C-alpha positions in Angstrom: 0.0 0.0 0.0 1.4 3.4 -1.0 2.1 6.1 1.6 -0.8 8.3 0.4 -3.2 5.4 0.2 -2.4 4.2 3.7 -2.7 7.8 4.9 -6.2 8.1 3.4 -7.2 4.7 4.9 -5.9 5.9 8.3 -8.0 9.1 8.1 -11.1 7.1 7.2 -10.5 4.7 10.1 -10.1 7.6 12.6 -13.0 9.8 11.5 -15.5 8.2 13.9 -17.1 10.0 16.8 -15.2 7.7 19.3 -11.8 8.3 17.8 -12.3 12.0 17.4 -13.5 12.2 21.0 -10.3 10.5 22.2 -8.2 12.8 20.0 -9.9 15.9 21.4 -9.5 15.2 25.1 -6.0 13.7 24.7 -4.7 16.7 22.8 -6.2 19.1 25.3 -4.7 17.2 28.2 -1.3 17.1 26.4 -1.4 20.9 26.0 -2.2 21.3 29.7 0.6 18.9 30.7 3.1 20.7 28.4 2.1 24.1 29.6 2.8 23.3 33.3 6.5 23.7 34.1 7.9 20.4 35.4 5.3 18.2 33.6 7.1 17.2 30.3 5.8 15.5 27.2 7.9 12.4 28.1 6.2 12.1 31.5 2.8 12.7 29.9 3.2 9.9 27.4 4.6 7.5 30.1 1.7 8.2 32.5 -0.9 8.1 29.8 0.3 4.6 28.7 -1.0 3.2 32.0 -4.4 5.0 31.6 -4.9 3.7 28.1 -4.1 0.0 28.8 -7.8 -1.0 28.6 -8.4 0.7 25.2 -8.0 -1.1 21.9 -4.6 -0.6 20.3 -5.7 2.0 17.7 -7.5 4.2 20.2 -4.6 3.9 22.7 -1.9 4.9 20.2 -4.1 7.8 19.0 -4.3 9.0 22.6 -0.6 8.8 23.0 0.2 10.5 19.8 -2.2 13.4 20.6 -0.6 13.6 24.1 2.8 13.8 22.5 1.9 16.5 19.9 -0.1 18.5 22.4 2.5 18.5 25.1 5.3 19.6 22.8 3.1 22.5 21.7 1.9 23.2 25.2 5.3 24.1 26.4 5.1 27.4 24.4 2.3 28.6 26.7 4.4 28.9 29.8 7.5 29.9 27.8 5.6 32.9 26.5 3.7 33.8 29.7 6.1 32.7 32.4 9.5 32.7 30.7 9.8 29.1 31.9 9.6 26.5 29.1 6.9 23.9 29.9 9.1 21.4 28.1 12.8 21.6 27.1 11.6 21.9 23.5 10.2 25.3 24.2 13.4 26.9 25.6 14.1 28.8 22.4 10.4 30.0 22.3 10.9 31.9 25.6 13.6 34.1 24.1 11.2 36.1 21.9 7.8 34.9 23.3 8.2 36.4 26.7 9.4 39.8 25.5 6.3 39.9 23.3 4.1 39.0 26.2 5.6 41.7 28.4 5.1 44.2 25.6 1.3 43.4 25.7 1.3 41.1 22.7 0.8 37.7 24.4 -2.2 36.8 22.3 -0.4 37.6 19.1 2.7 35.6 20.3 0.6 32.5 21.1 -1.2 32.8 17.8 2.1 32.9 15.9 3.4 30.0 18.0 0.3 28.0 17.2 0.7 28.6 13.5 4.3 27.6 13.5 3.6 24.5 15.5 0.9 23.3 13.1 2.9 24.0 10.0 6.0 22.4 11.4 4.1 19.2 12.3 2.5 19.1 8.8 6.0 19.4 7.2 7.2 16.5 9.3 4.2 14.4 8.4 5.0 14.8 4.7 8.5 13.5 5.2 7.3 10.7 7.5 5.1 9.4 4.7 7.9 9.7 2.2 10.8 8.3 4.1 9.5 5.7 6.6 8.4 2.9 4.1 11.6 2.7 2.1 13.7 2.8 5.3 11.6 -0.1 6.7 12.2 -2.1 3.5 15.9 -1.7 3.9 15.6 -2.9 7.5 14.0 -6.2 6.4 17.5 -7.5 5.7 18.2 -7.6 9.5 19.1 -10.9 11.2 20.2 -11.8 14.7 23.6 -10.2 14.1 22.1 -6.9 12.9 19.5 -6.9 15.7 22.2 -7.1 18.3 24.0 -4.1 16.9 20.7 -2.3 16.5 20.1 -2.7 20.2 23.6 -1.5 21.0 23.1 1.4 18.7 19.8 2.3 20.3 21.3 2.4 23.8 24.3 4.3 22.6 22.3 6.9 20.8 19.8 7.3 23.6 22.7 8.4 25.7 22.6 11.6 23.7 18.9 12.3 24.2 19.5 15.4 26.4 21.6 18.4 25.5 22.4 19.6 29.0 24.7 16.7 30.1 27.6 14.7 28.8 26.8 11.6 26.7 28.8 9.4 29.1 26.0 9.9 31.7 23.5 8.8 29.1 25.6 5.7 28.4 25.7 4.9 32.1 21.9 5.2 32.3 21.4 3.0 29.3 23.7 0.3 30.8 21.7 0.5 34.0 18.6 -0.2 32.0 20.3 -3.2 30.3 21.2 -4.5 33.7 17.6 -4.2 34.9 16.4 -6.0 31.8 18.6 -9.0 32.7 16.7 -9.6 36.0 14.2 -12.5 35.9 13.7 -15.4 33.5 15.9 -15.1 30.3 14.1 -15.3 27.0 15.5 -18.6 25.5 15.7 -21.2 28.3 13.6 -19.4 31.0 16.5 -19.6 33.5 15.9 -17.2 36.4 18.8 -14.7 36.8 19.6 -12.0 39.4 16.3 -12.4 41.3 18.1 -12.4 44.7 15.6 -15.1 45.9 12.6 -12.8 45.5 9.7 -14.6 43.9 8.3 -11.4 42.6 11.4 -10.8 40.5 11.2 -14.2 38.7 9.3 -12.6 35.9 11.6 -9.6 35.8 10.9 -6.0 36.5 7.9 -4.9 34.5 8.3 -2.0 32.1 5.3 0.0 33.1 6.1 0.5 36.8 9.7 1.3 35.9 8.7 3.8 33.2 6.0 5.5 35.3 8.4 5.7 38.2 11.3 7.1 36.2 9.3 9.6 34.3 6.1 10.2 36.4 7.0 10.0 40.1 10.5 11.3 39.5 9.0 14.2 37.5 6.8 15.0 40.5 9.7 15.1 42.9 11.8 17.1 40.5 9.0 19.6 39.8 8.7 20.3 43.5 12.2 21.7 43.4 11.6 24.0 40.4 11.4 27.7 40.9 8.0 29.2 40.2 7.8 31.7 37.4 6.2 35.1 37.4 3.2 35.4 35.0 3.4 38.2 32.5 0.6 40.5 33.7 1.0 43.4 31.2 -2.4 44.2 29.8 -2.6 42.8 26.3 -3.1 45.5 23.7 -5.4 43.2 21.7 -7.5 40.1 22.5 -6.6 38.8 19.0 -5.1 35.3 19.1 -5.7 34.5 15.4 -2.3 35.0 13.7 -2.1 37.6 11.0 -1.8 35.6 7.7 0.5 38.3 6.4 2.9 37.6 9.3 2.8 33.9 8.5 3.2 34.4 4.7 6.0 37.0 5.3 8.1 34.3 7.0 7.2 31.4 4.7 10.9 30.7 3.9 11.7 30.6 7.6 8.8 28.2 8.1 9.9 25.9 5.3 13.5 25.9 6.4 12.6 25.3 10.0 10.3 22.5 9.1 13.0 20.7 7.1 15.6 21.3 9.8 13.3 20.0 12.6 12.3 16.9 10.7 15.9 16.0 9.8 16.9 16.6 13.4 14.1 14.2 14.5 15.3 11.5 12.1 18.7 11.6 13.7 18.3 9.1 16.6 18.8 10.5 20.1 18.8 14.3 19.4 15.3 15.6 20.3 12.9 18.5 20.0 15.1 21.0 21.9 17.9 20.7 19.3 15.4 21.0 16.5 14.2 24.3 18.0 17.6 25.7 18.6 18.9 24.6 15.2 15.9 26.3 13.5 16.3 29.4 15.6 20.0 29.7 14.9 19.4 29.2 11.1 16.7 31.8 11.1 18.9 34.3 12.9 21.7 33.9 10.5 19.5 34.3 7.5 17.4 37.2 9.0 17.6 40.8 7.8 17.0 41.8 11.4 19.2 39.5 13.5 19.5 42.2 16.3 15.8 41.8 17.0 16.2 38.1 18.0 15.8 37.8 21.8 13.9 41.0 22.0 10.5 39.9 20.7 11.1 38.8 17.1 8.2 37.2 15.4 10.6 35.5 13.0 12.5 33.9 15.9 9.4 32.8 17.6 7.9 31.1 14.5 11.3 29.5 13.7 11.6 27.9 17.2 8.0 26.6 17.3 8.1 25.3 13.7 11.4 23.5 14.4 10.4 21.8 17.6 7.1 20.6 16.3 8.6 19.2 13.1 10.8 17.0 15.2 7.7 15.1 16.5 6.9 13.3 13.2 10.6 13.2 12.3 11.5 11.3 15.5 8.8 8.7 14.7 10.6 7.7 11.5 13.5 5.8 13.2 11.2 4.9 16.1 8.7 3.0 13.9 11.1 1.5 11.3 14.2 0.7 13.5 12.8 0.9 17.1 15.5 3.5 17.8 14.2 6.7 19.3 14.6 10.1 17.7 13.8 11.8 21.0 13.2 11.1 24.7 9.4 11.1 24.2 9.6 8.7 21.2 11.7 6.4 23.4 8.7 6.1 25.8 6.3 5.8 22.8 8.3 2.8 21.6 7.7 1.1 25.0 4.0 2.0 24.7 3.7 0.5 21.2 5.2 -2.8 22.5 2.7 -2.8 25.4 -0.2 -2.3 23.0 0.9 -5.1 20.7 2.7 -3.1 18.0 6.3 -4.1 17.4 8.2 -1.2 15.9 11.2 -2.2 13.9 12.2 -3.7 10.6 9.2 -6.0 10.5 6.6 -3.2 10.9 5.9 -3.0 7.2 5.1 -6.7 7.0 3.2 -7.1 10.3 1.4 -3.7 10.1 1.8 -2.5 6.5 -0.7 0.3 7.1 0.8 1.6 10.3 2.9 4.5 8.9 -0.2 5.9 7.2 -2.2 5.4 10.4 0.4 7.2 12.5 0.5 10.0 9.9 -3.3 10.3 10.1 -3.2 10.5 13.9 -0.6 13.3 13.7 -2.8 15.3 11.3 -5.9 14.9 13.6 -3.8 15.9 16.6 -2.5 18.9 14.7 -6.0 20.1 13.8 -7.2 19.9 17.4 -3.9 21.5 18.6 -4.6 24.5 16.3 -8.2 24.8 17.4 -7.4 24.7 21.1 -4.3 27.0 20.7 -6.3 29.7 19.0 -9.5 29.5 21.1 -8.4 28.8 24.7 -5.6 31.2 25.3 -7.4 32.8 28.4 -8.2 29.3 29.8 -4.5 28.3 29.5 -3.5 31.4 31.5 -5.7 30.2 34.3 -4.3 26.7 34.1 -0.8 28.2 34.7 -2.1 29.6 38.0 -2.7 26.1 39.5 -0.5 25.8 42.6 1.9 22.9 42.6 0.6 22.0 46.1 -2.6 20.9 44.5 -1.3 19.6 41.2 1.5 17.3 42.3 -0.5 15.0 44.6 -2.9 14.4 41.8 -0.1 13.3 39.5 1.3 11.0 42.2 -2.1 9.4 42.7 -2.4 8.8 39.0 1.1 7.2 39.0 0.0 4.8 41.8 -3.4 4.0 40.3 -2.0 3.4 36.8 0.7 1.1 38.1 -1.5 -1.0 40.4 -4.4 -1.3 38.0 -2.4 -3.2 35.3 -1.4 -6.2 37.4 -3.1 -5.8 40.8 0.3 -6.3 42.5 1.4 -4.1 45.3 5.0 -5.1 44.4 4.7 -3.1 41.2 3.8 0.0 43.1 6.9 -0.4 45.2 8.9 -0.8 42.0 7.4 2.4 40.7 8.3 4.3 43.9 11.8 2.8 43.8 12.4 3.9 40.2 10.9 7.3 41.0 13.4 7.9 43.8 16.3 6.5 41.8 15.2 8.7 38.9 15.0 11.8 41.0 18.5 11.2 42.4 19.9 10.6 38.9 18.2 13.7 37.6 19.9 15.8 40.3 23.2 14.5 39.0 22.1 15.3 35.4 21.5 11.7 34.3 18.8 11.4 31.6 16.0 8.9 32.1 15.2 8.0 28.5 18.3 5.8 28.1 17.4 3.9 31.3 13.9 3.0 30.0 15.2 2.2 26.5 17.8 0.0 28.0 15.0 -2.0 29.7 13.2 -2.2 26.4 16.2 -3.3 24.3 17.8 -5.5 26.9 15.8 -8.6 25.9 16.5 -8.0 22.2 20.2 -7.5 22.8 20.5 -10.6 25.0 18.5 -13.0 22.7 20.1 -11.7 19.5 23.6 -12.1 20.8 23.0 -15.7 22.0 21.1 -16.7 18.9 23.9 -15.3 16.7 26.5 -17.2 18.7 24.5 -20.3 18.4 24.2 -20.0 14.6 28.0 -19.6 14.3 29.0 -22.1 16.9 30.5 -19.3 19.0 32.3 -17.5 16.2 31.9 -13.7 16.7 33.3 -12.7 13.2 29.9 -12.6 11.5 28.9 -9.8 14.0 31.6 -7.7 12.3 31.8 -9.0 8.7 28.2 -9.0 7.6 27.6 -5.7 5.6 24.8 -4.2 7.7 26.5 -5.3 10.9 29.8 -3.7 9.8 27.9 -0.5 9.0 26.4 -0.4 12.5 29.9 -1.0 14.0 31.3 1.8 12.0 28.6 4.2 13.0 28.9 3.2 16.7 32.7 3.7 16.7 32.3 7.0 14.8 29.8 8.2 17.4 32.1 7.2 20.3 35.1 8.9 18.7 33.2 12.2 18.1 32.1 12.2 21.7 35.7 11.6 22.9 36.8 14.6 20.7 34.0 16.7 22.2 35.1 15.8 25.7 38.7 16.8 24.8 37.5 20.1 23.4 35.5 20.8 26.6 38.3 19.9 28.8 40.8 22.1 26.9 38.5 25.1 26.8 39.8 26.7 30.0 43.4 26.3 28.9 42.7 27.8 25.5 40.9 30.7 27.1 43.8 31.4 29.5 46.3 31.1 26.6 44.3 33.6 24.5 44.1 36.0 27.5 47.8 35.7 28.1 48.7 36.3 24.4 46.4 39.3 24.4 
């Protein structure tokens, strides 16, 4: 089935009252989650996974996609009004959005942000439909050897999912996730490993409690430490929130460029929405005729940042769907959710679910439509949401974490697992360790373990095919190149103070 045909079939499937209702409330909830500082898109997708467990797979995935799209967009609300990005992806938005709000143009700023987000997502959808099917066909040549390196590559790349820490910390978190995945019965002979005599660990550590703890409960604990922002209270000169079409058309080149940059950034595994926003913002500033206005309330800068971060969403789904390798932290959690709902992202997706890329694209279009409707009509309501005290909000989130974890298996042990991972996640966050590699390590651990052992069984213990088969050799080369680039980056960072002192001395 061609990309456009599967997209059309997906839209027909989703245009039912039930599906549209799910899309409507999930997108609205995603915007609210994204707009509240401390509640990220990643946490929203993780928590929503537990609440959609009873839905059929199509409805559940639609809810998760709408939550993802809405939360990435919702971060612009607090970035513009509070100067605190609701999500890391909206950090660049605050540079020009907040000055516009202080100048009495909050409505116009949020209207422009909405237009940029919608157009950026649509640009990414076009590339998703075009690129994902051929990429999945290439991945059909994978065997045990390639799957092993794919799992290693996924953990390695996930170590670079955050821009505010060194990759080595991401690697450590990913290895911790792999270690967690080794607990319990192994996948080939069902031999129990590392259970420490606890019967509850014989089946291993369940993904949902670990994921909800690492993202949900840890997010609650982390959010309680965040500094509250000051709402921009300058009287808006106009109640207009519908963007001026001339403003949008005037920056059409910026929108197209930012959409392409954001999508390409999303395709690169492990980069994320924040890099898409900053890359688009930087490119727009270099090409602008008024670069001195950036950071002071530039419409061009605002629309570039919002277009770039939203285009990453469909872009990040390209490697997530076809290779089971995340393009962002949120897509790493989405991969786990797909597995839970019976969808196996990876090279076999086009055989097992040939319509899935079109269905995901249709979900993104519907989410974008609802996002635009809410963004343009509920500006005043979002301002009131931002006034909700953390003292009321965080206990509700914690209760949802507990209920969602317990409801799946009816085991109190899973609740304790959630709490334990939440505390561990909070401590690791304080030390700038990212959580996405930890969860992805748990997901990919079983694939890595079984692929390695099957490959060694097929070759009677010979490891050479892991390095000599063409695709495996390609993965090895990419992995080594990534490691070498990071080592070079570490050396540059370490040598920066010495270079600065030498320059000062010579001066």
